[in-house]
Biotite code that builds the C-alpha atoms (Angstrom):
import biotite.structure as struc

atoms = struc.array([
    struc.Atom([11.493, 8.980, 9.274], chain_id="A", res_id=1, res_name="MET", atom_name="CA", element="C"),
    struc.Atom([9.907, 6.831, 6.562], chain_id="A", res_id=2, res_name="ILE", atom_name="CA", element="C"),
    struc.Atom([8.281, 7.458, 3.184], chain_id="A", res_id=3, res_name="VAL", atom_name="CA", element="C"),
    struc.Atom([5.037, 5.713, 2.253], chain_id="A", res_id=4, res_name="LEU", atom_name="CA", element="C"),
    struc.Atom([4.289, 4.517, -1.247], chain_id="A", res_id=5, res_name="ASP", atom_name="CA", element="C"),
    struc.Atom([0.810, 5.414, -2.490], chain_id="A", res_id=6, res_name="THR", atom_name="CA", element="C"),
    struc.Atom([-0.754, 1.979, -2.020], chain_id="A", res_id=7, res_name="HIS", atom_name="CA", element="C"),
    struc.Atom([0.699, 1.740, 1.487], chain_id="A", res_id=8, res_name="VAL", atom_name="CA", element="C"),
    struc.Atom([-0.877, 5.060, 2.463], chain_id="A", res_id=9, res_name="LEU", atom_name="CA", element="C"),
    struc.Atom([-4.286, 3.929, 1.181], chain_id="A", res_id=10, res_name="VAL", atom_name="CA", element="C"),
    struc.Atom([-4.030, 0.523, 2.862], chain_id="A", res_id=11, res_name="TRP", atom_name="CA", element="C"),
    struc.Atom([-2.843, 2.052, 6.147], chain_id="A", res_id=12, res_name="TRP", atom_name="CA", element="C"),
    struc.Atom([-5.577, 4.690, 6.309], chain_id="A", res_id=13, res_name="VAL", atom_name="CA", element="C"),
    struc.Atom([-8.242, 2.158, 5.352], chain_id="A", res_id=14, res_name="ASP", atom_name="CA", element="C"),
    struc.Atom([-6.931, -0.434, 7.829], chain_id="A", res_id=15, res_name="GLY", atom_name="CA", element="C"),
    struc.Atom([-6.532, -2.952, 5.019], chain_id="A", res_id=16, res_name="ALA", atom_name="CA", element="C"),
    struc.Atom([-5.120, -6.413, 5.673], chain_id="A", res_id=17, res_name="LYS", atom_name="CA", element="C"),
    struc.Atom([-2.584, -6.120, 2.852], chain_id="A", res_id=18, res_name="GLU", atom_name="CA", element="C"),
    struc.Atom([0.006, -4.405, 5.070], chain_id="A", res_id=19, res_name="LEU", atom_name="CA", element="C"),
    struc.Atom([2.620, -6.713, 6.514], chain_id="A", res_id=20, res_name="THR", atom_name="CA", element="C"),
    struc.Atom([3.328, -6.769, 10.224], chain_id="A", res_id=21, res_name="THR", atom_name="CA", element="C"),
    struc.Atom([6.754, -5.269, 9.510], chain_id="A", res_id=22, res_name="HIS", atom_name="CA", element="C"),
    struc.Atom([5.188, -2.368, 7.555], chain_id="A", res_id=23, res_name="ALA", atom_name="CA", element="C"),
    struc.Atom([2.590, -1.714, 10.271], chain_id="A", res_id=24, res_name="LYS", atom_name="CA", element="C"),
    struc.Atom([5.276, -1.699, 12.954], chain_id="A", res_id=25, res_name="GLU", atom_name="CA", element="C"),
    struc.Atom([7.440, 0.747, 10.983], chain_id="A", res_id=26, res_name="ALA", atom_name="CA", element="C"),
    struc.Atom([4.497, 3.111, 10.568], chain_id="A", res_id=27, res_name="ILE", atom_name="CA", element="C"),
    struc.Atom([3.526, 2.813, 14.228], chain_id="A", res_id=28, res_name="GLN", atom_name="CA", element="C"),
    struc.Atom([7.102, 3.621, 15.334], chain_id="A", res_id=29, res_name="ARG", atom_name="CA", element="C"),
    struc.Atom([7.066, 6.807, 13.257], chain_id="A", res_id=30, res_name="GLU", atom_name="CA", element="C"),
    struc.Atom([3.837, 7.992, 14.843], chain_id="A", res_id=31, res_name="MET", atom_name="CA", element="C"),
    struc.Atom([5.809, 8.764, 17.999], chain_id="A", res_id=32, res_name="SER", atom_name="CA", element="C"),
    struc.Atom([6.627, 12.423, 18.728], chain_id="A", res_id=33, res_name="PRO", atom_name="CA", element="C"),
    struc.Atom([10.139, 11.984, 17.300], chain_id="A", res_id=34, res_name="ALA", atom_name="CA", element="C"),
    struc.Atom([8.955, 10.203, 14.144], chain_id="A", res_id=35, res_name="GLY", atom_name="CA", element="C"),
    struc.Atom([7.831, 11.452, 10.783], chain_id="A", res_id=36, res_name="GLU", atom_name="CA", element="C"),
    struc.Atom([5.909, 9.861, 7.918], chain_id="A", res_id=37, res_name="ILE", atom_name="CA", element="C"),
    struc.Atom([6.585, 11.533, 4.580], chain_id="A", res_id=38, res_name="LEU", atom_name="CA", element="C"),
    struc.Atom([4.068, 11.415, 1.748], chain_id="A", res_id=39, res_name="ILE", atom_name="CA", element="C"),
    struc.Atom([4.986, 12.745, -1.675], chain_id="A", res_id=40, res_name="SER", atom_name="CA", element="C"),
    struc.Atom([2.495, 15.143, -3.245], chain_id="A", res_id=41, res_name="SER", atom_name="CA", element="C"),
    struc.Atom([2.540, 12.876, -6.298], chain_id="A", res_id=42, res_name="ILE", atom_name="CA", element="C"),
    struc.Atom([0.554, 10.465, -4.109], chain_id="A", res_id=43, res_name="THR", atom_name="CA", element="C"),
    struc.Atom([-2.377, 12.907, -4.117], chain_id="A", res_id=44, res_name="ALA", atom_name="CA", element="C"),
    struc.Atom([-2.256, 12.880, -7.919], chain_id="A", res_id=45, res_name="TRP", atom_name="CA", element="C"),
    struc.Atom([-2.102, 9.067, -8.023], chain_id="A", res_id=46, res_name="GLU", atom_name="CA", element="C"),
    struc.Atom([-5.025, 8.647, -5.640], chain_id="A", res_id=47, res_name="VAL", atom_name="CA", element="C"),
    struc.Atom([-7.078, 11.271, -7.494], chain_id="A", res_id=48, res_name="ALA", atom_name="CA", element="C"),
    struc.Atom([-6.420, 9.478, -10.789], chain_id="A", res_id=49, res_name="MET", atom_name="CA", element="C"),
    struc.Atom([-7.440, 6.126, -9.319], chain_id="A", res_id=50, res_name="LEU", atom_name="CA", element="C"),
    struc.Atom([-10.646, 7.596, -7.895], chain_id="A", res_id=51, res_name="VAL", atom_name="CA", element="C"),
    struc.Atom([-11.413, 9.355, -11.187], chain_id="A", res_id=52, res_name="ASP", atom_name="CA", element="C"),
    struc.Atom([-10.922, 6.101, -13.123], chain_id="A", res_id=53, res_name="LYS", atom_name="CA", element="C"),
    struc.Atom([-13.092, 4.302, -10.544], chain_id="A", res_id=54, res_name="GLU", atom_name="CA", element="C"),
    struc.Atom([-10.231, 1.948, -9.640], chain_id="A", res_id=55, res_name="ARG", atom_name="CA", element="C"),
    struc.Atom([-10.322, 3.167, -6.028], chain_id="A", res_id=56, res_name="LEU", atom_name="CA", element="C"),
    struc.Atom([-13.235, 4.076, -3.816], chain_id="A", res_id=57, res_name="SER", atom_name="CA", element="C"),
    struc.Atom([-12.721, 6.195, -0.717], chain_id="A", res_id=58, res_name="LEU", atom_name="CA", element="C"),
    struc.Atom([-15.044, 6.535, 2.264], chain_id="A", res_id=59, res_name="THR", atom_name="CA", element="C"),
    struc.Atom([-15.391, 10.292, 1.602], chain_id="A", res_id=60, res_name="MET", atom_name="CA", element="C"),
    struc.Atom([-14.603, 12.746, -1.177], chain_id="A", res_id=61, res_name="ASN", atom_name="CA", element="C"),
    struc.Atom([-10.950, 13.036, -2.057], chain_id="A", res_id=62, res_name="ILE", atom_name="CA", element="C"),
    struc.Atom([-10.426, 16.537, -0.652], chain_id="A", res_id=63, res_name="ASP", atom_name="CA", element="C"),
    struc.Atom([-11.816, 15.514, 2.720], chain_id="A", res_id=64, res_name="ASP", atom_name="CA", element="C"),
    struc.Atom([-9.862, 12.244, 2.666], chain_id="A", res_id=65, res_name="TRP", atom_name="CA", element="C"),
    struc.Atom([-6.562, 14.061, 2.169], chain_id="A", res_id=66, res_name="PHE", atom_name="CA", element="C"),
    struc.Atom([-7.503, 16.656, 4.789], chain_id="A", res_id=67, res_name="ALA", atom_name="CA", element="C"),
    struc.Atom([-8.083, 13.857, 7.309], chain_id="A", res_id=68, res_name="VAL", atom_name="CA", element="C"),
    struc.Atom([-4.795, 12.171, 6.357], chain_id="A", res_id=69, res_name="VAL", atom_name="CA", element="C"),
    struc.Atom([-2.979, 15.498, 6.705], chain_id="A", res_id=70, res_name="GLY", atom_name="CA", element="C"),
    struc.Atom([-4.258, 15.813, 10.272], chain_id="A", res_id=71, res_name="GLU", atom_name="CA", element="C"),
    struc.Atom([-2.690, 12.516, 11.373], chain_id="A", res_id=72, res_name="ILE", atom_name="CA", element="C"),
    struc.Atom([0.073, 13.355, 13.797], chain_id="A", res_id=73, res_name="GLU", atom_name="CA", element="C"),
    struc.Atom([3.492, 12.718, 12.285], chain_id="A", res_id=74, res_name="GLY", atom_name="CA", element="C"),
    struc.Atom([2.304, 12.756, 8.658], chain_id="A", res_id=75, res_name="VAL", atom_name="CA", element="C"),
    struc.Atom([3.846, 15.393, 6.399], chain_id="A", res_id=76, res_name="ARG", atom_name="CA", element="C"),
    struc.Atom([3.080, 15.915, 2.728], chain_id="A", res_id=77, res_name="PHE", atom_name="CA", element="C"),
    struc.Atom([6.193, 16.887, 0.772], chain_id="A", res_id=78, res_name="VAL", atom_name="CA", element="C"),
    struc.Atom([5.588, 19.022, -2.322], chain_id="A", res_id=79, res_name="PRO", atom_name="CA", element="C"),
    struc.Atom([7.382, 18.264, -5.547], chain_id="A", res_id=80, res_name="LEU", atom_name="CA", element="C"),
    struc.Atom([10.114, 20.696, -6.479], chain_id="A", res_id=81, res_name="ASP", atom_name="CA", element="C"),
    struc.Atom([12.456, 21.096, -9.432], chain_id="A", res_id=82, res_name="ASN", atom_name="CA", element="C"),
    struc.Atom([15.353, 19.341, -7.731], chain_id="A", res_id=83, res_name="GLU", atom_name="CA", element="C"),
    struc.Atom([13.241, 16.300, -6.845], chain_id="A", res_id=84, res_name="LEU", atom_name="CA", element="C"),
    struc.Atom([11.783, 16.155, -10.360], chain_id="A", res_id=85, res_name="ALA", atom_name="CA", element="C"),
    struc.Atom([15.298, 16.098, -11.820], chain_id="A", res_id=86, res_name="ILE", atom_name="CA", element="C"),
    struc.Atom([16.493, 13.531, -9.269], chain_id="A", res_id=87, res_name="GLN", atom_name="CA", element="C"),
    struc.Atom([13.597, 11.263, -10.256], chain_id="A", res_id=88, res_name="SER", atom_name="CA", element="C"),
    struc.Atom([14.942, 11.215, -13.823], chain_id="A", res_id=89, res_name="VAL", atom_name="CA", element="C"),
    struc.Atom([18.577, 10.728, -12.847], chain_id="A", res_id=90, res_name="THR", atom_name="CA", element="C"),
    struc.Atom([18.191, 7.868, -10.356], chain_id="A", res_id=91, res_name="LEU", atom_name="CA", element="C"),
    struc.Atom([21.310, 5.693, -10.356], chain_id="A", res_id=92, res_name="PRO", atom_name="CA", element="C"),
    struc.Atom([21.244, 2.253, -11.910], chain_id="A", res_id=93, res_name="GLY", atom_name="CA", element="C"),
    struc.Atom([18.301, 0.605, -13.618], chain_id="A", res_id=94, res_name="GLU", atom_name="CA", element="C"),
    struc.Atom([14.825, 1.595, -12.485], chain_id="A", res_id=95, res_name="PHE", atom_name="CA", element="C"),
    struc.Atom([11.423, 1.260, -14.122], chain_id="A", res_id=96, res_name="HIS", atom_name="CA", element="C"),
    struc.Atom([9.724, 4.127, -15.965], chain_id="A", res_id=97, res_name="LYS", atom_name="CA", element="C"),
    struc.Atom([6.688, 4.893, -13.758], chain_id="A", res_id=98, res_name="ASP", atom_name="CA", element="C"),
    struc.Atom([7.038, 8.637, -13.008], chain_id="A", res_id=99, res_name="PRO", atom_name="CA", element="C"),
    struc.Atom([5.197, 8.521, -9.672], chain_id="A", res_id=100, res_name="ALA", atom_name="CA", element="C"),
    struc.Atom([7.334, 5.632, -8.413], chain_id="A", res_id=101, res_name="ASP", atom_name="CA", element="C"),
    struc.Atom([10.431, 7.499, -9.539], chain_id="A", res_id=102, res_name="ARG", atom_name="CA", element="C"),
    struc.Atom([9.422, 10.651, -7.613], chain_id="A", res_id=103, res_name="MET", atom_name="CA", element="C"),
    struc.Atom([8.514, 8.717, -4.472], chain_id="A", res_id=104, res_name="ILE", atom_name="CA", element="C"),
    struc.Atom([11.814, 6.824, -4.650], chain_id="A", res_id=105, res_name="THR", atom_name="CA", element="C"),
    struc.Atom([13.734, 10.075, -5.203], chain_id="A", res_id=106, res_name="ALA", atom_name="CA", element="C"),
    struc.Atom([12.028, 11.527, -2.114], chain_id="A", res_id=107, res_name="LEU", atom_name="CA", element="C"),
    struc.Atom([13.117, 8.560, 0.003], chain_id="A", res_id=108, res_name="ALA", atom_name="CA", element="C"),
    struc.Atom([16.663, 8.888, -1.316], chain_id="A", res_id=109, res_name="ARG", atom_name="CA", element="C"),
    struc.Atom([16.723, 12.650, -0.663], chain_id="A", res_id=110, res_name="ARG", atom_name="CA", element="C"),
    struc.Atom([15.894, 12.087, 2.997], chain_id="A", res_id=111, res_name="HIS", atom_name="CA", element="C"),
    struc.Atom([17.875, 8.831, 3.331], chain_id="A", res_id=112, res_name="SER", atom_name="CA", element="C"),
    struc.Atom([14.625, 7.344, 4.593], chain_id="A", res_id=113, res_name="ALA", atom_name="CA", element="C"),
    struc.Atom([13.302, 3.830, 4.081], chain_id="A", res_id=114, res_name="PRO", atom_name="CA", element="C"),
    struc.Atom([10.410, 3.543, 1.623], chain_id="A", res_id=115, res_name="LEU", atom_name="CA", element="C"),
    struc.Atom([7.506, 1.390, 2.785], chain_id="A", res_id=116, res_name="VAL", atom_name="CA", element="C"),
    struc.Atom([6.239, -0.438, -0.297], chain_id="A", res_id=117, res_name="THR", atom_name="CA", element="C"),
    struc.Atom([4.909, -3.749, -1.533], chain_id="A", res_id=118, res_name="ALA", atom_name="CA", element="C"),
    struc.Atom([6.107, -2.927, -5.058], chain_id="A", res_id=119, res_name="ASP", atom_name="CA", element="C"),
    struc.Atom([8.693, -5.568, -5.978], chain_id="A", res_id=120, res_name="THR", atom_name="CA", element="C"),
    struc.Atom([10.220, -3.334, -8.671], chain_id="A", res_id=121, res_name="LYS", atom_name="CA", element="C"),
    struc.Atom([11.043, -0.762, -6.001], chain_id="A", res_id=122, res_name="ILE", atom_name="CA", element="C"),
    struc.Atom([12.050, -3.366, -3.423], chain_id="A", res_id=123, res_name="ARG", atom_name="CA", element="C"),
    struc.Atom([14.475, -4.882, -5.941], chain_id="A", res_id=124, res_name="ASP", atom_name="CA", element="C"),
    struc.Atom([16.072, -1.475, -6.607], chain_id="A", res_id=125, res_name="TYR", atom_name="CA", element="C"),
    struc.Atom([19.317, -1.522, -4.650], chain_id="A", res_id=126, res_name="ARG", atom_name="CA", element="C"),
    struc.Atom([19.667, 2.264, -4.427], chain_id="A", res_id=127, res_name="HIS", atom_name="CA", element="C"),
    struc.Atom([16.860, 2.769, -1.892], chain_id="A", res_id=128, res_name="VAL", atom_name="CA", element="C"),
    struc.Atom([16.184, 1.058, 1.419], chain_id="A", res_id=129, res_name="LYS", atom_name="CA", element="C"),
    struc.Atom([12.710, -0.447, 1.640], chain_id="A", res_id=130, res_name="THR", atom_name="CA", element="C"),
    struc.Atom([10.484, -1.899, 4.305], chain_id="A", res_id=131, res_name="ILE", atom_name="CA", element="C"),
    struc.Atom([7.904, -4.528, 3.656], chain_id="A", res_id=132, res_name="TRP", atom_name="CA", element="C"),
])
């Protein structure tokens, strides 16, 4: 089981070159029948905001894009709940203020799953395992 950060999901689905070999391998391993790739619902919000602000262009409308992503075997969207929202505020140690990053990190911690991310602020946070 792994959790994907928002940019990693976009890069992976689009086949972008930004993903490291290590990140690609981790994702590929989780696409096996025993694997699972978790995506926080906050990622849908982040992608929608980026599309709305014209900072991200998708190959199809956002609803269809997320429907296609949701059909990828092994991918599971995890809805936000009260417990996760609270955990995102009470993360141990020092962590930056971005609410989406906090919720995605809290999700990885909840499931004791590595978080695949290029974000150095998250990778430097010692309270979550990361893959890059």
